[in-house]
C-alpha positions as CSV (number, residue, x, y, z in Angstrom):
1,M,11.8,-67.4,-21.5
2,M,14.4,-64.7,-20.7
3,Q,13.6,-62.4,-17.9
4,K,13.1,-58.9,-19.1
5,P,15.7,-56.3,-17.8
6,V,15.2,-53.3,-15.4
7,C,15.9,-49.9,-16.7
8,A,16.6,-46.6,-15.0
9,V,15.8,-43.3,-16.9
10,I,18.0,-40.4,-15.6
11,I,16.7,-37.0,-16.2
12,P,19.3,-34.2,-15.7
13,L,17.6,-31.2,-14.2
14,P,18.4,-27.5,-15.1
15,E,19.4,-25.1,-12.3
16,G,16.3,-24.2,-10.2
17,Q,14.2,-27.2,-11.2
18,K,13.4,-29.6,-8.4
19,A,11.6,-32.3,-10.3
20,P,11.5,-33.7,-13.8
21,P,8.9,-32.1,-16.1
22,H,5.4,-33.6,-16.6
23,K,5.9,-34.2,-20.4
24,A,9.1,-36.2,-19.9
25,L,7.4,-38.5,-17.2
26,A,4.3,-39.0,-19.4
27,S,6.5,-40.0,-22.3
28,I,8.3,-42.5,-20.2
29,K,5.1,-44.2,-19.2
30,E,4.0,-44.3,-22.9
31,A,7.4,-45.3,-24.3
32,D,7.0,-49.1,-23.1
33,D,4.1,-51.4,-22.2
34,G,6.2,-53.9,-20.4
35,A,7.3,-55.7,-23.6
36,V,10.8,-54.6,-23.3
37,F,11.7,-53.8,-19.6
38,S,10.1,-55.4,-16.6
39,S,10.2,-52.1,-14.8
40,L,11.2,-48.5,-15.4
41,H,12.6,-46.2,-12.6
42,V,13.1,-42.5,-13.0
43,I,15.8,-40.7,-11.3
44,A,16.4,-36.9,-11.3
45,A,20.0,-35.9,-11.7
46,E,20.0,-32.9,-9.3
47,F,21.7,-29.7,-10.8
48,C,25.3,-28.9,-9.7
49,G,28.0,-26.9,-11.3
50,N,29.6,-29.9,-12.7
51,P,27.4,-31.7,-15.4
52,A,29.7,-34.9,-15.4
53,R,29.5,-35.2,-11.6
54,M,25.7,-34.8,-11.4
55,R,25.2,-37.5,-14.0
56,N,27.7,-39.8,-12.3
57,A,25.8,-39.3,-8.9
58,A,22.5,-40.2,-10.6
59,A,24.2,-43.3,-12.4
60,A,25.5,-44.5,-9.2
61,K,21.8,-44.5,-7.7
62,A,20.6,-46.4,-10.8
63,L,23.2,-49.1,-10.5
64,A,22.7,-49.4,-6.8
65,G,19.0,-49.9,-7.5
66,G,19.7,-52.9,-9.8
67,A,19.3,-51.3,-13.2
68,E,20.5,-53.3,-16.0
69,W,20.2,-50.5,-18.5
70,I,20.3,-46.8,-18.1
71,L,18.8,-44.2,-20.3
72,Y,19.9,-40.7,-20.2
73,L,16.9,-38.6,-21.3
74,E,18.6,-35.2,-22.0
75,D,15.8,-34.0,-24.4
76,E,12.4,-33.0,-23.6
77,K,10.6,-36.4,-23.9
78,L,11.0,-39.9,-25.3
79,A,9.6,-40.7,-28.7
80,R,6.6,-43.0,-28.8
81,H,7.6,-46.6,-28.8
82,A,11.2,-45.6,-28.4
83,F,12.0,-48.7,-26.3
84,H,10.3,-50.9,-28.9
85,L,12.4,-49.4,-31.6
86,L,15.7,-50.0,-29.6
87,A,14.7,-53.5,-28.3
88,P,16.7,-55.4,-31.1
89,A,19.8,-53.3,-30.3
90,L,19.8,-54.3,-26.8
91,Q,20.8,-57.9,-27.7
92,N,24.1,-56.9,-29.2
93,Y,25.1,-53.3,-28.3
94,D,26.6,-51.8,-25.2
95,V,25.5,-48.1,-25.9
96,I,22.7,-46.9,-28.3
97,W,22.0,-43.5,-29.6
98,G,18.9,-42.5,-31.7
99,A,17.5,-39.8,-33.9
100,L,15.8,-36.6,-32.5
101,G,12.3,-35.6,-33.4
102,I,11.4,-32.1,-33.5
103,E,7.8,-31.0,-32.5
104,D,6.1,-28.0,-33.6
105,D,3.5,-26.0,-31.7
106,S,0.7,-28.1,-33.3
107,G,2.3,-31.3,-32.0
108,N,3.6,-32.7,-35.3
109,V,6.9,-34.5,-35.0
110,K,9.4,-34.6,-37.8
111,I,12.8,-36.1,-37.5
112,P,15.5,-34.0,-39.4
113,K,17.8,-35.7,-41.8
114,I,20.8,-34.2,-39.9
115,T,19.9,-36.4,-36.9
116,R,19.4,-39.5,-38.7
117,L,23.0,-40.5,-39.6
118,A,23.6,-44.2,-38.5
119,C,27.0,-45.5,-37.6
120,R,28.8,-48.1,-35.7
121,D,32.5,-47.2,-35.7
122,M,34.9,-44.6,-34.5
123,P,35.3,-42.6,-37.8
124,G,31.4,-42.6,-38.1
125,L,31.2,-41.2,-34.7
126,H,33.6,-38.2,-35.5
127,H,31.7,-37.7,-38.7
128,M,28.3,-37.8,-36.9
129,A,29.4,-35.4,-34.3
130,L,31.2,-33.0,-36.5
131,Q,29.2,-32.8,-39.7
132,W,25.8,-34.1,-38.7
133,W,24.5,-34.3,-35.2
134,V,24.6,-36.5,-32.1
135,G,22.6,-35.6,-28.9
136,K,23.2,-36.6,-25.3
137,T,20.3,-38.8,-25.0
138,H,21.3,-42.5,-24.9
139,M,20.9,-45.9,-23.7
140,I,23.8,-47.6,-21.8
141,S,24.2,-51.1,-20.2
142,A,24.9,-51.3,-16.6
143,A,28.3,-53.0,-17.1
144,T,29.4,-50.3,-19.4
145,A,28.1,-47.7,-17.2
146,R,30.2,-49.0,-14.3
147,A,33.3,-49.0,-16.4
148,I,32.9,-45.7,-18.1
149,K,31.9,-42.6,-16.1
150,F,31.8,-39.1,-17.1
151,D,35.1,-37.3,-16.4
152,S,34.3,-34.4,-13.9
153,G,37.7,-33.0,-14.7
154,S,37.4,-32.7,-18.5
155,G,35.7,-29.2,-18.6
156,A,33.4,-28.0,-21.1
157,A,34.3,-31.2,-23.4
158,W,33.0,-33.7,-20.9
159,Y,30.7,-35.1,-23.3
160,A,32.9,-35.6,-26.2
161,D,35.6,-37.2,-23.8
162,Y,32.8,-39.6,-22.7
163,M,31.8,-40.5,-26.1
164,L,35.4,-41.1,-27.3
165,R,36.0,-43.4,-24.4
166,L,32.8,-45.3,-25.1
167,W,33.3,-45.6,-28.7
168,G,36.9,-46.6,-28.4
169,R,36.2,-49.5,-26.2
170,Y,32.7,-50.8,-26.5
171,N,30.1,-51.9,-29.0
172,C,28.2,-48.6,-29.8
173,L,25.4,-47.8,-32.3
174,K,23.9,-44.6,-33.5
175,T,20.7,-45.6,-35.2
176,A,18.4,-43.4,-37.4
177,Q,15.3,-44.5,-35.5
178,G,13.7,-42.0,-33.3
179,L,14.6,-42.0,-29.7
180,S,13.7,-38.6,-28.3
181,I,11.8,-35.4,-28.9
182,A,12.5,-31.7,-28.6
183,S,11.2,-28.4,-29.7
184,A,14.5,-27.4,-31.2
185,L,17.7,-29.0,-32.4
186,P,20.4,-28.6,-29.6
187,P,23.7,-27.6,-31.2
188,V,26.9,-29.7,-30.7
189,G,29.1,-27.9,-28.2
190,T,32.1,-26.0,-29.4
191,A,34.3,-27.5,-26.9
192,D,33.1,-31.1,-27.8
193,K,34.0,-30.3,-31.5
194,K,37.4,-29.0,-30.6
195,R,38.0,-32.1,-28.4
196,L,37.1,-34.4,-31.4
197,I,39.3,-32.7,-33.8
198,E,42.2,-32.8,-31.3
199,D,41.5,-36.6,-31.0
200,L,41.8,-37.1,-34.7
201,A,45.1,-35.2,-34.9
202,A,46.6,-37.1,-32.1
203,T,45.3,-40.6,-33.0
204,P,44.9,-41.6,-36.6
205,R,41.4,-43.0,-37.4
206,F,40.8,-44.7,-40.6
207,I,37.9,-45.3,-43.0
208,S,38.3,-48.9,-44.2
209,F,36.8,-50.5,-47.3
210,A,37.5,-52.9,-50.1
211,C,38.4,-51.8,-53.5
212,G,38.6,-55.0,-55.6
213,T,40.6,-57.5,-53.7
214,R,42.5,-54.6,-51.7
215,E,41.5,-53.4,-48.3
216,I,41.9,-49.6,-48.3
217,K,42.5,-47.4,-45.3
218,L,42.0,-43.7,-45.7
219,P,42.3,-41.1,-43.0
220,Y,39.4,-39.5,-41.2
221,T,40.4,-35.8,-40.3
222,G,37.1,-34.3,-39.6
223,R,38.3,-31.5,-41.9
224,N,37.3,-32.8,-45.3
225,P,33.7,-33.4,-45.1
226,A,32.7,-33.8,-48.7
227,L,35.7,-36.1,-49.4
228,E,35.1,-38.2,-46.2
229,R,31.4,-38.4,-46.7
230,E,32.1,-40.4,-49.8
231,Q,34.9,-42.5,-48.3
232,L,32.5,-43.5,-45.5
233,R,30.2,-44.9,-48.1
234,G,32.9,-47.3,-49.1
235,V,34.4,-45.6,-52.1
236,F,37.2,-43.3,-53.0
237,Y,36.3,-39.6,-53.4
238,E,35.6,-39.0,-57.1
239,Q,35.7,-42.8,-57.7
240,G,34.3,-42.5,-61.2
241,D,37.0,-40.1,-62.2
242,L,39.6,-42.4,-60.9
243,D,38.2,-45.5,-62.5
244,A,38.2,-43.8,-65.9
245,L,42.0,-43.6,-65.6
246,R,42.3,-47.3,-65.7
247,A,41.9,-47.4,-69.6
248,F,44.8,-44.9,-70.0
249,I,47.3,-45.7,-67.2
250,K,48.9,-49.0,-66.9
251,P,50.6,-50.5,-63.9
252,G,54.3,-49.3,-63.5
253,G,53.7,-45.7,-64.3
254,V,55.0,-42.5,-62.8
255,I,52.1,-40.3,-61.3
256,V,52.5,-36.7,-60.0
257,D,49.6,-35.8,-57.7
258,V,49.5,-32.0,-57.4
259,G,47.2,-31.0,-54.5
260,A,47.4,-34.3,-52.7
261,N,45.5,-33.2,-49.6
262,T,45.4,-36.2,-47.3
263,G,46.0,-38.9,-49.9
264,N,42.7,-40.0,-51.4
265,H,44.0,-40.0,-54.9
266,T,47.6,-40.8,-54.0
267,V,46.4,-44.0,-52.4
268,F,44.3,-44.9,-55.5
269,F,47.3,-44.4,-57.8
270,A,49.9,-46.3,-55.6
271,A,47.6,-49.2,-54.5
272,I,44.9,-49.6,-57.3
273,L,46.8,-48.3,-60.4
274,K,49.9,-49.9,-59.0
275,A,52.2,-47.0,-60.1
276,K,56.0,-47.5,-60.0
277,K,56.1,-44.2,-58.1
278,V,53.7,-41.5,-56.9
279,I,54.8,-38.1,-56.2
280,P,52.3,-36.0,-54.1
281,I,52.7,-32.4,-54.0
282,E,50.9,-30.5,-51.3
283,P,51.8,-27.2,-49.6
284,N,49.5,-27.4,-46.5
285,P,51.6,-28.7,-43.6
286,A,48.5,-29.7,-41.7
287,T,48.0,-32.8,-44.1
288,I,51.4,-34.4,-44.0
289,G,50.8,-36.3,-40.7
290,F,47.6,-37.7,-42.1
291,L,49.3,-38.8,-45.3
292,K,52.2,-40.5,-43.6
293,S,50.1,-42.5,-41.3
294,T,47.9,-43.5,-44.4
295,L,50.9,-44.7,-46.4
296,E,52.0,-46.8,-43.4
297,A,48.6,-48.2,-42.8
298,N,48.2,-49.3,-46.5
299,G,51.8,-50.6,-46.6
300,L,52.7,-48.5,-49.6
301,A,56.3,-48.0,-50.3
302,N,55.9,-46.6,-53.8
303,V,55.0,-42.9,-52.8
304,D,57.9,-40.3,-52.8
305,L,57.3,-37.6,-50.3
306,S,60.4,-35.4,-51.2
307,L,58.2,-32.6,-52.7
308,Y,55.7,-32.6,-49.9
309,G,55.3,-29.1,-48.3
310,I,56.1,-27.3,-51.5
311,G,53.5,-25.3,-53.5
312,V,53.4,-25.3,-57.3
313,G,52.7,-22.2,-59.5
314,A,53.9,-20.3,-62.6
315,V,57.2,-19.0,-61.2
316,S,59.3,-19.4,-58.1
317,A,57.9,-17.5,-55.2
318,T,56.9,-17.8,-51.5
319,A,53.3,-17.9,-50.3
320,Q,51.1,-18.5,-47.3
321,I,48.3,-20.9,-46.6
322,T,44.8,-19.4,-46.3
323,T,42.5,-21.8,-44.4
324,G,39.5,-22.8,-46.4
325,R,35.9,-22.5,-45.4
326,R,35.3,-23.7,-41.8
327,G,38.8,-24.8,-41.6
328,H,38.4,-27.5,-44.4
329,L,41.8,-28.9,-45.6
330,G,40.7,-29.5,-49.1
331,T,39.7,-25.8,-49.6
332,A,42.9,-24.2,-48.3
333,T,44.6,-21.8,-50.9
334,L,48.0,-20.4,-51.6
335,Q,48.4,-16.5,-51.2
336,P,51.5,-15.7,-53.1
337,G,53.8,-12.8,-52.2
338,T,54.1,-13.5,-48.3
339,G,54.6,-16.4,-46.0
340,K,57.2,-19.2,-45.8
341,I,55.7,-21.7,-48.2
342,R,58.0,-22.3,-51.1
343,V,56.4,-22.3,-54.5
344,E,58.0,-23.6,-57.6
345,P,57.0,-24.4,-61.2
346,L,56.6,-28.1,-62.1
347,D,59.4,-27.6,-64.8
348,D,61.8,-27.0,-62.1
349,L,60.7,-29.8,-59.7
350,I,59.9,-32.7,-62.0
351,K,62.8,-33.8,-64.5
352,E,61.8,-37.5,-64.9
353,R,59.2,-39.4,-66.8
354,V,55.7,-38.6,-66.1
355,D,52.7,-40.8,-67.2
356,L,49.9,-39.0,-65.3
357,L,49.7,-35.5,-64.0
358,K,46.7,-34.9,-61.8
359,I,46.1,-31.2,-60.7
360,D,43.7,-29.9,-58.0
361,V,44.8,-26.6,-56.8
362,E,41.7,-24.6,-55.9
363,S,41.5,-22.2,-58.8
364,M,45.3,-22.0,-59.6
365,E,45.2,-24.5,-62.2
366,V,46.1,-22.1,-64.9
367,E,49.2,-21.0,-63.2
368,V,50.2,-24.5,-62.4
369,L,50.0,-25.5,-66.3
370,E,52.0,-22.4,-67.1
371,G,54.8,-23.6,-64.7
372,A,54.6,-27.1,-66.3
373,R,54.7,-26.3,-70.0
374,Q,58.1,-27.7,-70.6
375,L,57.3,-30.9,-68.6
376,I,54.0,-31.5,-70.5
377,L,55.7,-30.9,-73.9
378,R,58.5,-33.2,-73.1
379,E,56.6,-36.1,-71.3
380,R,53.0,-35.8,-73.0
381,P,51.3,-37.3,-69.8
382,V,47.6,-37.9,-69.3
383,I,46.3,-35.0,-67.3
384,L,43.4,-35.1,-64.9
385,I,42.7,-31.5,-63.8
386,E,40.1,-29.7,-61.9
387,V,39.0,-26.3,-63.5
388,V,36.8,-23.8,-61.8
389,D,34.1,-22.4,-64.2
390,E,35.6,-18.8,-64.4
391,N,39.0,-20.4,-65.7
392,I,37.6,-22.5,-68.5
393,M,38.5,-20.2,-71.4
394,S,42.1,-19.5,-70.3
395,F,42.3,-23.3,-69.5
396,L,41.0,-24.2,-73.0
397,D,43.4,-21.8,-74.7
398,M,46.5,-23.3,-72.9
399,T,45.7,-26.7,-73.4
400,Q,45.0,-26.4,-77.2
401,K,48.5,-24.7,-77.5
402,L,49.8,-27.6,-75.6
403,G,48.3,-30.1,-78.0
404,Y,45.7,-31.7,-75.6
405,K,42.2,-32.7,-76.2
406,T,39.3,-33.2,-73.7
407,Q,38.5,-36.9,-73.4
408,M,36.0,-36.8,-70.6
409,I,34.3,-34.3,-68.3
410,F,33.3,-34.9,-64.7
411,A,31.1,-31.8,-63.9
412,D,30.1,-30.6,-60.5
413,H,28.6,-27.2,-59.4
414,G,31.1,-24.5,-60.0
415,Y,34.0,-26.6,-61.4
416,A,34.6,-29.8,-63.4
417,N,37.4,-32.4,-63.6
418,Y,38.8,-32.7,-67.1
419,L,40.5,-35.9,-68.4
420,L,43.0,-34.6,-71.2
421,L,45.0,-36.8,-73.8
422,P,47.8,-35.6,-75.8
423,G,47.3,-35.0,-79.5
424,A,48.7,-32.7,-82.1
425,R,50.2,-29.4,-80.9
426,E,48.9,-26.1,-82.4
427,G,51.2,-23.5,-83.7
428,G,52.8,-21.3,-80.9
429,G,52.6,-24.0,-78.2
């Protein structure tokens, strides 16, 4: 029978506190009945001005005392049966995080959904920390704790720096099972979020999944939450919309992707629809690095980046990029009249054959169609276009004049994607 390991529980103390609170100590006694660990030792991490240094000092004591696992208890107390819940993970993981329960004044505990995201890889860590929640309470093996210490020189982002180094080198798990309890949900620090975003910009991180027989890699930016949430589930964003195109677009086509963002649709067109050429058009300079690394990661040579960095509208102009809500890349918009972004009508940019025209331009769809009138009349491409609800009537009027009918509608709150097929043109088109 395998001998049970020794665990040290480190409790960081706030300034002015000399000993761990009673509720924390009582919860540790209740967390394990000897079934998981042979012994539990509590170590108080005495307060100092440097949070990384105080935890390193406590970890050194734990390791010197023979601890084989260290639990950093950063919340008010451990969840009941916490060690039992984590016992299977001790066999295969080096570091383990759990969900957080929130206890009300009556002693009732509820685990908020935002703390229950489970993940095992680096893009999942970023998504968890930036869009959901990850706390500081965690279990770490002695070997890993010896190798990865908190960096006392990393300033306010000390915890994000620590997590990045752990998740980059070791077998880490964030589970949905409850590990600790607090009276309120502690926020993720601003400096930690900034450090995670900087890491994503400096080091490409990819979401990988299979689409048919093809392995797909898409960039995780931390700045496209709705899109990247779907990709983390193992599908392209708007997978149903994209799949519908298979009946109308055959391999070897030419596809123009207006509003390419970081390349979700571009990669589908190039890798899955097997286009002869994909021309992504995207004015936001913040996305180009992500798209280039994604094309390289997927080995795609059929994407033409010559129009990247240009905006599309009804007429030639200049514009500036206005950052979308909370800095999200997919909601950035063009503001015409000022700025250095070049804006051109599609009629001036695209002179070749086009089989599919995809348009997603954050409420500028009517202007883009106006500037593509001659292209559409000449090539009669299939069109997949996002239209916000307030633009529906002007959009319908224009598409009818161009001789297009709506084949499918993929509706969402406030907007819909319309799959349009060419038909007979009305007079005046």
